[in-house]
TIVOTOR-617649 format. One record per residue: residue in three letters; x, y, z of N, C-alpha, C in turn; residue number from 1. Coordinates in steps of 0.02 Angstrom, whole numbers, plus 50000, padded with zeros to 5 digits. Layout:
# TIVOTOR-617649
ALA,X,Y,Z,X,Y,Z,X,Y,Z,NUM
...
# end
This chain:
# TIVOTOR-617649
MET,50332,50625,50491,50375,50592,50443,50349,50523,50426,1
SER,50322,50486,50475,50299,50418,50462,50240,50416,50413,2
THR,50198,50468,50414,50142,50469,50367,50168,50477,50296,3
ARG,50220,50515,50286,50249,50522,50220,50277,50456,50195,4
MET,50305,50417,50240,50332,50352,50221,50276,50306,50198,5
ILE,50220,50308,50232,50164,50265,50213,50135,50288,50146,6
VAL,50129,50352,50136,50104,50378,50072,50150,50357,50015,7
ALA,50214,50355,50028,50262,50334,49976,50251,50262,49954,8
LEU,50219,50221,49995,50205,50151,49975,50160,50147,49914,9
SER,50123,50200,49900,50079,50199,49842,50119,50198,49776,10
PHE,50184,50213,49780,50227,50213,49721,50271,50151,49716,11
VAL,50259,50102,49760,50297,50040,49760,50258,49987,49720,12
PRO,50293,49946,49680,50258,49892,49645,50221,49847,49695,13
MET,50162,49825,49678,50122,49785,49725,50158,49722,49748,14
GLU,50198,49691,49704,50232,49630,49724,50290,49644,49772,15
SER,50308,49708,49781,50362,49726,49827,50337,49760,49891,16
LEU,50272,49763,49901,50244,49797,49959,50266,49766,50025,17
ASP,50269,49699,50029,50290,49667,50091,50361,49686,50109,18
VAL,50405,49688,50060,50475,49707,50072,50479,49780,50095,19
ALA,50443,49824,50060,50443,49895,50078,50414,49906,50148,20
LEU,50360,49871,50163,50329,49878,50228,50377,49853,50283,21
GLY,50412,49799,50269,50461,49773,50316,50516,49822,50330,22
ALA,50536,49860,50280,50588,49910,50289,50565,49968,50333,23
LEU,50500,49980,50334,50472,50036,50373,50450,50016,50443,24
VAL,50449,49952,50458,50419,49929,50521,50450,49961,50583,25
ASP,50514,49976,50581,50547,50008,50639,50538,50084,50640,26
GLU,50515,50113,50585,50509,50185,50579,50438,50211,50593,27
ILE,50389,50167,50589,50319,50187,50594,50291,50162,50660,28
PRO,50254,50204,50697,50223,50181,50760,50179,50119,50748,29
LEU,50180,50074,50796,50145,50010,50790,50070,50019,50777,30
ASP,50038,50067,50810,49966,50077,50799,49951,50100,50728,31
LEU,49994,50141,50700,49986,50164,50631,49998,50106,50583,32
MET,50048,50065,50596,50062,50007,50555,50004,49958,50556,33
ASP,49976,49946,50615,49918,49900,50621,49859,49926,50581,34
CYS,49845,49990,50586,49790,50020,50549,49802,50014,50474,35
PHE,49862,50028,50452,49878,50023,50381,49870,49952,50356,36
GLU,49893,49904,50394,49885,49834,50373,49812,49814,50371,37
ASP,49774,49833,50421,49703,49815,50422,49665,49843,50362,38
PHE,49676,49906,50347,49635,49939,50297,49665,49939,50227,39
TYR,49731,49938,50219,49760,49949,50154,49802,49892,50124,40
ILE,49827,49848,50165,49868,49794,50138,49839,49725,50156,41
GLY,49810,49720,50215,49785,49656,50239,49835,49626,50288,42
ARG,49809,49595,50340,49852,49563,50390,49884,49500,50362,43
PRO,49945,49485,50384,49976,49422,50362,49933,49363,50383,44
GLY,49925,49317,50337,49887,49256,50351,49931,49195,50347,45
ARG,49901,49139,50336,49939,49077,50330,49970,49071,50261,46
ASN,50021,49029,50256,50053,49013,50192,50080,49074,50155,47
GLN,50110,49121,50192,50141,49180,50161,50093,49222,50120,48
THR,50030,49223,50138,49980,49263,50104,49955,49317,50151,49
ARG,49916,49362,50125,49884,49414,50166,49809,49409,50159,50
ARG,49774,49425,50213,49702,49429,50209,49682,49489,50167,51
ARG,49623,49487,50141,49598,49542,50099,49588,49605,50141,52
ALA,49615,49660,50118,49608,49724,50153,49543,49758,50132,53
LEU,49520,49804,50173,49460,49842,50157,49471,49882,50093,54
PHE,49529,49913,50085,49548,49949,50025,49613,49918,49999,55
PRO,49608,49865,49959,49668,49830,49937,49713,49873,49892,56
PRO,49777,49854,49887,49824,49894,49848,49802,49907,49777,57
GLU,49764,49863,49747,49740,49875,49679,49700,49939,49672,58
THR,49670,49962,49727,49629,50022,49725,49669,50086,49737,59
TRP,49726,50082,49771,49762,50143,49788,49833,50147,49761,60
SER,49860,50094,49735,49928,50096,49708,49930,50137,49644,61
VAL,49980,50181,49640,49988,50222,49579,50051,50203,49542,62
TYR,50081,50148,49559,50144,50127,49527,50134,50118,49452,63
GLU,50087,50077,49431,50075,50065,49360,50052,50129,49325,64
ARG,50010,50166,49358,49985,50229,49331,50042,50278,49318,65
THR,50091,50279,49363,50149,50322,49355,50190,50301,49295,66
LEU,50201,50236,49288,50240,50212,49231,50206,50227,49165,67
ASN,50140,50226,49165,50102,50237,49103,50084,50310,49092,68
GLY,50108,50354,49136,50094,50425,49128,50022,50444,49143,69
GLY,49990,50406,49187,49919,50418,49203,49908,50474,49251,70
ASP,49845,50487,49265,49823,50540,49309,49811,50512,49379,71
TYR,49841,50543,49430,49832,50521,49499,49765,50542,49529,72
GLN,49732,50588,49498,49670,50616,49526,49611,50569,49521,73
GLN,49614,50520,49476,49557,50478,49464,49563,50409,49496,74
LEU,49590,50405,49555,49600,50340,49588,49534,50307,49608,75
CYS,49484,50346,49623,49421,50317,49645,49372,50304,49588,76
GLY,49385,50331,49531,49341,50322,49474,49368,50269,49427,77
SER,49341,50268,49368,49365,50220,49318,49432,50243,49290,78
SER,49471,50196,49266,49537,50212,49238,49529,50248,49172,79
PRO,49573,50297,49158,49569,50333,49094,49590,50289,49037,80
# end
């Protein structure tokens, strides 16, 4: 169930990811949360910012694509 919750974050607006992640913190195992932060969101840093993730939300978020009726299959390629 916790993996489905993390996958659902791809449909959250990027500016709301911290709030959504905070809502899931008690539902997701700590090791999975740590891995997700390291690779996909970035660890919290100073001044209410996050460090750059290996795969930042701009590369995997489908929120804007969903609103614009885009294709989810082309996340790794160029935008249609």
